[in-house]
C-alpha positions as CSV (number, residue, x, y, z in Angstrom):
1,M,33.5,72.9,86.3
2,L,37.1,74.2,86.7
3,S,36.1,76.5,89.6
4,W,34.4,73.7,91.4
5,G,37.5,71.5,91.1
6,V,39.6,74.3,92.7
7,I,37.1,74.8,95.5
8,K,37.0,71.0,96.2
9,Q,40.8,70.8,96.2
10,R,41.1,73.9,98.5
11,R,38.8,72.2,101.0
12,I,40.8,69.0,100.9
13,A,44.1,71.0,101.3
14,N,42.5,73.4,103.8
15,K,44.0,76.4,102.0
16,S,42.0,79.5,101.3
17,L,44.8,81.4,99.6
18,G,47.7,80.2,97.5
19,D,48.6,76.6,96.9
20,G,50.8,75.9,100.0
21,G,53.0,73.6,97.9
22,N,50.1,71.2,97.3
23,I,50.7,69.9,93.8
24,P,47.1,68.7,93.0
25,L,45.8,72.1,94.1
26,L,48.4,73.9,92.0
27,R,47.3,71.9,88.9
28,K,43.7,72.7,89.5
29,I,44.5,76.4,89.9
30,R,46.6,76.5,86.7
31,A,43.9,74.7,84.7
32,Q,41.4,77.4,85.8
33,A,43.9,80.2,85.2
34,N,44.6,78.9,81.7
35,L,41.0,79.3,80.8
36,V,40.8,82.8,82.3
37,E,44.0,83.8,80.5
38,Y,43.1,82.6,77.0
39,T,39.3,83.0,76.7
40,P,39.2,86.9,76.5
41,L,41.9,86.9,73.8
42,F,39.9,84.3,71.9
43,I,36.7,86.3,72.2
44,V,38.4,89.4,70.7
45,M,40.0,87.3,67.9
46,I,36.7,85.6,67.0
47,G,35.0,89.0,66.9
48,L,37.6,90.3,64.5
49,A,37.3,87.1,62.4
50,E,33.5,87.6,62.3
51,Y,33.9,91.2,61.3
52,Q,36.4,90.2,58.5
53,W,34.8,87.1,57.0
54,D,31.3,86.7,55.5
55,S,31.1,83.0,56.4
56,S,29.6,82.6,59.9
57,L,30.0,78.8,59.3
58,V,33.8,79.2,59.5
59,V,33.7,81.4,62.5
60,G,31.2,79.0,64.2
61,A,33.5,76.1,63.4
62,I,36.5,77.8,65.0
63,A,34.5,78.7,68.1
64,F,33.3,75.1,68.3
65,V,36.8,73.7,68.1
66,F,37.9,76.2,70.8
67,M,35.0,75.0,73.0
68,L,35.9,71.4,72.5
69,G,39.5,72.1,73.4
70,R,38.4,73.9,76.6
71,L,36.2,71.0,77.6
72,A,39.0,68.5,76.9
73,H,41.4,70.6,78.9
74,G,39.1,70.6,82.0
C-alpha cells in the first residue's frame, strides 16, 4: 500500500528519482521508508522475545499491536 502511494505520487510529480522538492511526494517516501527502517528491527526483537518467553500469546499480542500501528501509519 505504501509503495503504491509512492508510485502514484511519483507519476503525478513526474519524478523517477528523489523528491524534487515536492512535499506530498516527500511525505509518501518518508512513510514508506519509516516502515522499511523499523520492521527489520522489530522482527529481530520479536524473535528474541519469542525465544525468551514461553507465552506465545504475549508475543502474538505485541506483533498484532505493531501491525495495527503500521496499518494506521499508512
